[in-house]
Phi, psi and omega in degrees: 000132184288138178290132179263153179306320182297326178294317178294319180298317180297321178293321178296310183297322177299314180294319179298317180298318177301318180291318180298323184289349176260002181275167176305151187304326185294340181260349188245017185302311182297323181299318181284317185286322184208075182299329180293322177294320177301312182294323179298315181291325179288323176301318181301328182296329189255003189296333182258004179284146176287164179301319181295320180291317177300315181297322180293317180292322176299322177295321176304312182296316181292319180296316180293323178298315180296329181273359180077024180251131179263110183294335177290324175295319178298317180302309183290330176295322176290319179301322182268006176057040178271341178227152182286157175291140183227350182272182177293100187294327179295319179293317178296319178300319180294318178295316180299317180299318180294314181295320180293324177298315178297319181294320179295322177300320179294321178299320182287322183279325187230062186298323182288318178296312183293331181290346182282344179253201177278104185300124183284344180246129180258121180057026177069010184290150181293325187252359183273077184238036194305303184297312184292308185293320181297315178295317181297313179299317179300319180291315181299325179295338180276350180277155173287163178298323178298316179295320178299316180296318179292322178295322178297323176297321177297318180298315179298321178298316179294319179297319180296328179275353182077021180270153178246113184296321179298317180298318179295324178296312180293323179297319178301313181297318180298319177294324177294331178282356179087017180258172189278294185205161179294327179295314180293323178294320178297317179299315179298315182292327177294319180292329185249020186299320182294312181293324178295320179297320179295320180294319179297317179296317179296319179295324178295318179295320180292331180298323180294337184256003181213175179265003182263134180269135178292138181294145179213147177277128182254125171264120188288141168268129191296000000 
């Protein structure tokens, strides 16, 4: 029986969660508090990857596990600039540029939806991509060169088709939340932006006076 992408994704997410749960507490909060949400967001990351790319990344995870190396630790070490870059920097730069372009398109198309999370662009600047880009670079540095090359082929395929990977990622998450589409959610949020802002502000004020956190919609940073 042929292996399906969903089977590989489940194996990847399972291995990633195992690795995250062995990391220092400051990095594993979401895993402990809401492991299902963690898995949901990680599944979304891989939905547009080809079978070959998924298989290659799973091999990265399995190989590092056998060697006693935690790739999630490697990712955060790169994010915090604790270890030097060692991969093909030109290839990673090209991948980062493509992903950031897709993310900026989402900010432009769905400003109300994107504003509910950690905005990846500060003041609309071309280079102010600190949360998104830093996380992305750290993750890409944890991949093998083979996985990076295969992912680049996936990116080129998506670009040729005119697809936006970030948009597809968010659409997947929205459907998992039981909603219709990112377009309809954006329209709803645009119509109710003023009242939502007041509710968020009121919820923030109430948080200071109680131990209960006001609910908020989170747009994931990759």
